[in-house]
C-alpha positions in Angstrom: -16.3 -30.9 -48.3 -13.7 -30.6 -46.1 -12.5 -27.0 -47.8 -16.3 -25.9 -47.2 -16.2 -27.2 -43.4 -12.9 -25.3 -42.8 -14.2 -22.2 -44.4 -17.5 -22.3 -42.3 -15.3 -23.0 -38.9 -13.3 -19.8 -39.9 -16.0 -17.5 -40.8 -17.8 -18.5 -37.1 -14.7 -17.8 -35.5 -14.3 -14.6 -37.0 -18.2 -13.7 -36.2 -17.3 -14.8 -32.6 -14.3 -12.6 -32.1 -15.8 -9.7 -34.0 -17.6 -7.8 -31.0 -14.5 -8.3 -28.8 -12.2 -6.8 -31.8 -14.2 -4.2 -31.8 -14.6 -3.1 -28.2 -10.8 -3.4 -28.1 -10.3 -1.3 -31.5 -12.8 1.5 -29.8 -10.9 1.5 -26.3 -7.6 1.9 -27.8 -8.6 4.3 -30.1 -10.3 6.5 -27.0 -6.9 5.8 -25.1 -5.0 7.7 -27.8 -7.2 10.4 -28.1 -7.3 10.9 -24.2 -3.7 10.6 -24.0 -3.0 13.3 -26.6 -5.2 15.8 -25.3 -3.7 15.2 -21.5 0.0 14.7 -22.5 1.2 17.5 -20.4 -0.3 15.9 -17.7 0.9 12.1 -17.5 4.7 11.6 -16.4 6.0 13.8 -13.7 2.6 15.3 -13.1 2.9 15.3 -9.5 4.8 13.2 -6.9 2.6 10.6 -5.2 1.4 11.8 -1.7 -1.7 10.2 -0.9 -4.6 8.5 -1.8 -7.9 8.5 0.2 -11.1 7.1 -0.6 -13.9 8.7 0.9 -17.4 7.2 1.7 -17.0 4.9 -1.5 -20.1 3.3 -2.6 -20.5 0.7 -5.7 -22.8 -1.7 -7.4 -22.3 -3.5 -10.5 -25.2 -3.0 -12.9 -28.4 -5.1 -12.5 -27.1 -6.3 -9.1 -28.9 -5.8 -6.1 -25.5 -6.4 -4.0 -23.6 -3.6 -2.8 -20.2 -4.6 -3.8 -18.2 -1.8 -2.1 -20.2 0.0 0.8 -19.0 3.4 2.7 -15.5 2.5 1.9 -13.1 5.0 3.9 -9.1 4.1 3.5 -6.0 6.4 2.9 -3.0 5.4 1.7 0.1 7.6 2.3 3.6 8.0 0.8 5.9 5.2 1.6 3.4 3.3 3.4 3.0 -0.7 3.2 -0.5 -1.4 3.2 -2.5 -4.6 3.5 -5.9 -5.3 2.2 -7.0 -9.0 3.4 -10.4 -10.8 3.1 -12.1 -14.3 1.8 -13.1 -14.9 -1.9 -15.9 -12.8 -2.9 -15.6 -10.2 0.0 -15.0 -7.3 -2.4 -11.1 -7.1 -2.7 -10.9 -6.9 -6.6 -13.7 -4.4 -6.8 -12.0 -2.2 -4.2 -8.7 -2.7 -6.2 -10.5 -1.6 -9.6 -12.1 1.3 -8.0 -8.6 2.3 -6.9 -6.8 2.0 -9.7 -9.9 3.8 -11.7 -11.2 0.9 -13.8 -14.6 1.7 -12.2 -16.1 4.8 -11.1 -17.8 4.7 -7.7 -21.7 5.7 -7.6 -21.2 8.0 -4.7 -18.4 9.2 -2.7 -14.8 10.2 -3.9 -11.3 8.9 -4.8 -8.5 11.4 -4.3 -5.1 11.3 -5.6 -3.1 14.1 -3.8 -6.3 15.6 -2.8 -7.6 15.8 -6.6 -10.3 13.7 -8.0 -8.5 10.3 -10.2 -10.9 10.7 -12.8 -9.9 14.4 -13.5 -6.1 13.1 -13.9 -6.9 9.4 -14.4 -3.6 8.9 -17.3 -1.9 11.1 -14.6 -2.8 8.7 -11.8 -2.2 5.4 -13.8 1.5 6.7 -14.3 2.0 6.3 -10.9 1.1 2.8 -10.4 2.6 -0.5 -11.0 -0.1 -3.4 -11.3 1.5 -6.8 -10.2 -1.7 -9.6 -10.9 -1.0 -13.3 -9.9 0.0 -14.1 -13.6 2.9 -11.7 -14.3 2.8 -10.5 -18.0 6.0 -11.3 -19.9 7.2 -11.5 -23.6 8.9 -14.1 -25.3 12.0 -12.2 -25.8 14.9 -11.3 -23.6 15.2 -10.2 -19.8 16.3 -6.4 -20.8 13.0 -6.1 -23.0 10.8 -7.8 -20.4 12.1 -5.0 -18.1 12.3 -2.3 -20.4 9.5 -3.0 -22.6 11.5 -1.2 -25.4 11.9 -2.3 -28.9 14.9 -0.4 -29.8 17.9 -1.3 -27.7 19.3 2.3 -28.2 16.5 4.1 -26.3 17.2 1.8 -23.3 18.6 3.7 -20.3 21.4 1.5 -18.9 21.8 3.3 -15.7 18.1 3.1 -14.7 18.0 -0.4 -16.1 21.4 -1.3 -14.0 19.5 0.3 -10.8 15.9 -1.4 -11.3 17.9 -4.8 -11.0 19.8 -4.1 -8.2 16.6 -3.0 -6.4 14.8 -6.0 -7.3 17.3 -8.4 -6.2 17.9 -9.4 -10.1 21.6 -9.6 -10.0 22.7 -12.9 -8.9 20.0 -14.6 -11.2 21.0 -12.4 -14.3 24.9 -13.3 -13.5 24.1 -17.1 -13.5 22.7 -17.2 -17.1 24.6 -18.0 -19.9 23.3 -14.8 -21.9 22.8 -12.8 -18.9 20.6 -9.7 -19.9 19.8 -11.1 -23.2 18.7 -14.5 -22.1 15.7 -15.4 -23.8 12.7 -16.4 -21.2 10.3 -18.3 -23.4 6.6 -17.9 -23.7 5.2 -17.0 -20.6 8.5 -17.2 -19.0 8.5 -20.8 -19.2 12.3 -20.8 -18.1 11.9 -18.7 -15.0 10.2 -19.7 -12.0 7.3 -17.7 -10.2 9.4 -15.8 -7.9 11.8 -15.1 -10.7 9.1 -13.6 -12.7 7.8 -11.6 -9.6 11.3 -10.1 -9.3 11.2 -9.3 -13.1 7.7 -7.4 -12.7 9.2 -5.5 -9.8 12.3 -4.6 -11.9 9.9 -3.3 -14.7 8.0 -1.0 -12.1 11.6 0.3 -10.9 12.6 1.2 -14.4 9.3 2.9 -15.3 9.6 4.6 -12.0 6.4 3.5 -10.8 5.7 5.2 -7.2 3.1 2.8 -6.2 3.3 -1.1 -6.5 -0.2 -3.0 -6.1 0.1 -6.5 -5.8 -3.3 -8.3 -6.1 -2.8 -11.6 -4.7 0.5 -11.7 -6.4 2.2 -14.6 -4.1 -0.7 -16.7 -3.8 0.2 -19.3 -6.4 4.0 -19.6 -5.4 5.2 -22.0 -2.8 5.4 -21.0 0.8 9.3 -20.6 0.7 9.4 -18.8 -2.7 6.4 -16.4 -1.0 8.8 -15.8 2.0 11.6 -15.0 0.0 9.7 -12.6 -2.2 7.8 -10.9 0.6 11.0 -10.2 2.4 12.2 -8.5 -0.5 9.4 -6.5 -0.6 9.6 -5.4 2.9 12.9 -3.9 2.0 11.2 -1.8 -0.3 9.1 -0.3 2.7 9.6 3.3 2.9 11.1 3.7 -0.4 8.1 3.2 -2.7 4.2 2.6 -1.4 3.0 -0.7 -1.7 -0.4 -2.1 -1.5 -0.9 -5.7 -1.2 -4.2 -7.9 -1.6 -4.4 -11.1 -0.1 -6.2 -13.7 1.6 -3.3 -14.9 3.4 -2.9 -13.4 6.7 1.3 -13.8 6.9 1.4 -12.2 3.9 0.6 -8.7 5.3 2.2 -9.4 8.9 5.0 -6.7 8.5 2.2 -4.0 6.6 2.1 -0.3 8.5 -1.9 -0.5 8.3 -4.2 -3.7 7.1 -7.9 -3.0 6.1 -9.8 -6.4 6.5 -12.9 -6.8 3.9 -16.0 -8.2 4.5 -19.2 -8.1 2.3 -18.1 -4.9 0.6 -17.0 -3.3 3.6 -14.1 -2.4 6.0 -14.9 -4.1 9.2 -11.4 -3.5 10.8 -8.3 -1.5 10.1 -5.2 -0.9 12.2 -2.0 -3.1 12.8 -1.7 -6.7 11.9 -2.4 -7.7 15.7 -4.9 -5.5 16.3 -7.0 -6.9 13.4 -6.2 -10.3 12.9 -6.6 -10.9 16.9 
């Protein structure tokens, strides 16, 4: 009976996960085909100059609410842009549209004056997305930055440069095994701020031109967040930064701030113009 019970439980688990696995397999297969057919348009296709959202509208299927309404927004090369709003204001939907994960029902989103859907892989190759929970491997710091299995294929010059740019030098020097230090499952041996720096170093190593921080510092304590934001501020002008948050102080040094409420941009401008 115990064996039969375990068998039935296992069958139930397989059935429960079958649909998700099938969808994931379909997506991966589609991505491989799409990547192959657009291979010449991926890395190095165009340097990032601007992103524009023009009269963008979006509603989720079977929903009567408009998640994004008449969104007009521009991000230019080297700018530090802040997007603020309360929970449920539409920030996540806006960023999903911006990343190309969702397609607007009307309006247009342009990367360098071309619709992003016409070169989605090229657009995605320019972006590094940093969520609240950073993805890390139970492996060395080196592999977490480069995401390369074969150490012979790692570009050490790019690695050194990305470590300096993300202010990781001191941390690595203090660790017993340096770059070869194993950080543990989910980066358990690192603090939240240190994991953020690894994610930033990863984006530099892979030559991403646009960093998107989606509530990336909201789980950090005030001191760590201030430290990370100070480091992000030093990247201003070197790389394009978009930061989505509900904390006003996080966007204090932005070139331009957009405030969203009920799926609409209700204010835009300098920090003092939007907040006051």
